N, C-alpha and C positions, 0 to 999 in steps of 0.2 A: 097570266095572260098566255094563250097558246102559242107555241113556236112560230105556227104558220101565221097568226095574226102579227106577232113581230116582223116576220121576213114580207108580209104584205105591207106593213108600214114603211119598211126600209125601200121596198120596190117603189111604192110611191113616191118617196123621197128622191129616188133616181129620176123618175119620170119629170120631176118639178124642178130637178137641179139646173143651174146655168150650164150652158155648154161647156163653158171652160173648166167646170168640175168634173174631173175625169171619173172619180169613184166616190160618190157621195152616199153614207149611209148604208153601204153594202159592201162585203168583201169577204174573202177566204180565211179561215183560221186553219194553220197548218199543225199537222199532228206527226211529230217525228216517228219514222217507221225503222230507222236503222239499216234501212236499205239503199243501195245507190241504183237499184235496176230501173228501167224505163217501164213504168207500167201503163200499158195500154188496155187491160181487162180490168173491169170494175163491177162489182154487184153488192148494191146496198139493200140490205135486207130490212133494217131498222135503224133507229137512231143510235143503237147499240151494236148491232152486228153489221160487218162490212167485211167483203172480201175483194182482194186485188190482185193481178197477176201480171208477168211481164218477163223481161229477159233474164237469162241465165237460170230458167226452171222457176223462177220466182213465183211463190203464191203467198200472200200474206192474208191474215185474219185477225179481226179485232172483235171482242165481245164486249168491250167497256166504252164503246162509243169514241175510239180513235186514241186513248190514253196509251194503251200498249198493243203491239202487233208481234205476232209470232210468225216466223217462216215456216209453213208447213206443206210446200211443195212435194211432188212425188220424188222419191229417191233416183239418182242417176240420169237426171234431166236437165243438166246444167247447160247442155248445148240447145235446148229447144227456148222458144219464146211463146209464152203462154199469153197471146194477144186478145183472149177473150175469155171470161168465167161467168157462170150462172149458178148463183146459190139460192137455196130454197129455204135455208135456216143456218143456224150456226153450226150444224153437223154435216149437212148434205150439200153437196157442190159438184159442178161439171166444169173442167178445165179444158180448154182447146188451144193447142199449138199451132201456130201457123208458119209454113215455110216448104220449101220445094221436096216434092218426093215423101218419103217417110217421115220427114220433119213436121208434117202436119198430122196431129195425133189427138185424142180426146181421152182424157182420164175421168174418172168418177171417186168422190169419197163420200162415205156414210158415218165418218166418226171424225170429223172436225178436221181431217187431214192427216190423222196419225197414220191412216193407209190409204193407198189408191189402187185402183184398178183400172188397167189400159183397155177401153171399150172399143175404140176405133183407130186404126193407121192407115193412112192413105198408101195405095200401092201404086198409083200411075205416077211416072216420073215427071210428068209435067202438072200434076195435081197440086192445089195450093189452097187451105182452107182460109177464109177471110173472116168470118164473123158468127155467131151463134145466137139464137134467142129461143125462149121456152113460152109456150101458150100457157102452161100451167106446169105442176110439178111433174108431169109424165109425158107430155106432148113437146117436141122440140124441133128446131131445124138448124142445119148449118150451110152456110153458103159457101160454094168453093168456086174458083175462077173456072172461066169456061173450058169444057172439054168437047172435042169434036163439034166445035162452034155453037154450044149453048151452055150456059151456067149450070153448074152442078148443084143440086139439091140433096143433102141427106136428112132424113128423118128418123126422129125416135118416138116410141109410144110407151116406154118404159123408164123415163127419167134418166136417159142417156147412158143406160147399161147396155144397150145395143142399138147398132144404127144399120140404115138401109138406104141404098142411093135409089132416089125417086126416078122412074122413066123420064126421059127428057122429051118426050113428044108435047108436053104441056109447057115447054119453055121455048120463048120467041127465040129466034137465031140471034145471036151476039153480033154487035158491029165489028168491024177489023179493028184490032186493037183494045176492045172493050174489056173492062174489068171491074173487079171491087177493090177498095182500099182496106187493108187490114191496119187502120190507124188507131182504131177506138173500140172494137166491137160493137160498132153502131151503124155498120151499113146493112144491117137486117133489124128490122123492128116488127114486132107482132101486137095484135090487139084482137082479142075474142078469137075467131077462126081466120082473120084477116091477117096477110104478112105483106111487108113493103123491102124492096132491095133498093140501095142507091148505087151507081155505077159511073164510072167515068173513062177516059181513055180512048174512047172512040169518036166517031163525028159529032155526037150529041151525049151529053151527060143525060142520064135516064133514071127513072123510077119505076121498077117492076112492082105490080101489085097482084096478089093472091086473094081470091075470097074464099078458098076451100082448103085452108091448111098447108099450101104449099104445091098441091098436084098440078094446078094450071097457073098460068101468069098472062098478064098483059103489060107491055112496056109503054111508057109516055115520056118523050122528051122534055127537059126542063130547061131552063133559062140559064144555068150554070154552066161556066167555060168547060171545056172538054179537050184535054190532051193526055199525054203520058204521065203528067204530074198534077193534072187538075181534073175536077168532077164533083160528083156528090160522095163526100166523105161520110155523112151521118144522116139519118133520117128518122123523125119521131112523129108520132101521131097522138092528140090528146084524145081522141075518140075515133070512130070509123070515118069520120069526114075531114078533120083539120089536122092538116100535117104540115111540118117545116122540114126543109132540106137544107144542109149547109155545107160547106166546102170551101172551093176555089182553088188556088194553085200553093203548093208546099213550098215552091220553090222560091227563092228571092225575085220581085220584092214582097212574097208571100200575100198576095191578093185574095181577099175573102169575097164569098158569095154566098146569098140565102135565097131562098124561095117558098113560097108558101102554097098550099092547097086547101080547097075548101069542100071538095067533091072525092074525098077518098084517094085522091092520087091521081084521077083522071085527067086533070089539068093542073098547070103550075104557072105562078106568076112571081117576076122577081120582085124582092122585097124594095120597099120604097126608099128606105135609109138601111144600108146593108151592115154587115158585121165588120170589126174594125181590123180584121185581118183574117187570113186562112185559118177556118175553124175545122176540127176534127170530131168534135162530140157537141149533141145537143139533146137536151131534156126539158119535158114539160114539168113545170112546178105550180100546179093549179092551173090557173089561165095564162100565167106568165111562162116564158122561154128562156132557158140559160145555154149559152153557147161557149164552148172552149176551145183553145188551140195555143200553140207554142208562144203566140205573142200576147196573149190576154183573154179575157173573159166579157162576155157582152149579156145584156138582158134585154127581152122586149116584153112589152105589156100588152100589144096589140096583136098577138098570134103569130109574130115574125114578121111584121109589116115594117116596123121601126125598130132599131137597136141603139143602145147605149153602151159603151165600154165603161166597166167599173173596176177592173182589176188589170194589170199588166203582167202577172205572173204567168209560168209556163205551166199547162195542163194538157192532157191528150184526150182525156174521156170524162164524162160527168154521167151521174145516174141519181135523180131525184123522185124515189117513191113517197116519201114525205120528208125527211131532211135531205138537202142536196150534198152529194159526196162528189169530189173531183180528184184525179189521180193523173200522174205525168211522168217525166224525167227525173232522175236521180232520187226515187223513192218519193216523191212529193204526192202527199195525201192530204185533203183539207175538207172542211164541211163549211157550207155557207152560213155567214153570221150577218146580223145587222149592224 
């Protein structure tokens, strides 16, 4: 039986379970990593190959489905926090560090982490890289916090070997206090030549949409709350039309929120039954949606309208290209199992 068929059966069990049953037929299988880093970056290449990144200059890689992990981070980066990573296979990956000023950097490896090359370093004192996404193995974007009143977008067309800052005239003005959250590497999502950004901190939480690879953007308010600790933390699209945004407020009592779009992000509606707490990561698994956060994991079988909590463990980020992987604090990495 195919793995996806088994997971589909487990998801159906979640949907049919009694409300009192918090986690029927679905859960995370932890894979010891030997690391105590907080892992906010995750890139699952296949059921066997995955990369994760985080605090203390940590970059982890597995090529055997999570049974063993190697620390392959760039040398002399113990002060950096790699909040995002995008891998193309077992050998090629791009890691993004987030932080103020020149703590925001980008590195690329072409040999599985044996060597790295610094390909971008922020030079603005107020600059801060938040997340990164690739359309394919050559074209990618980095989202940075607003500079001179507009979000900063960096682009590459050579797989992250070089980057350029795109002109800001195609970006709408940011609201006072608006920013993105570097919590999971999922505040930026791409599909085809479309890209979406999730934000918070301003008067409204918003999702920005680009149809031209990041050159021009349109911003739309969402129903998620917005203040200095709340907003849209992660956004994911199943196709060009159907999207889900999750987040909430990460400060106690860790209120969660979710919204859906059926028109490519032009409009957003609050989920009828929301996630079980603040959630920083979200990913589509076929027609289902998985959301994760420090207080648990949720699943939706109807495109993000209704959610059921199935696990209470802490994760920050999730990636589901085929097998679902999740990563978080204290070196936690897991795969979804029925």
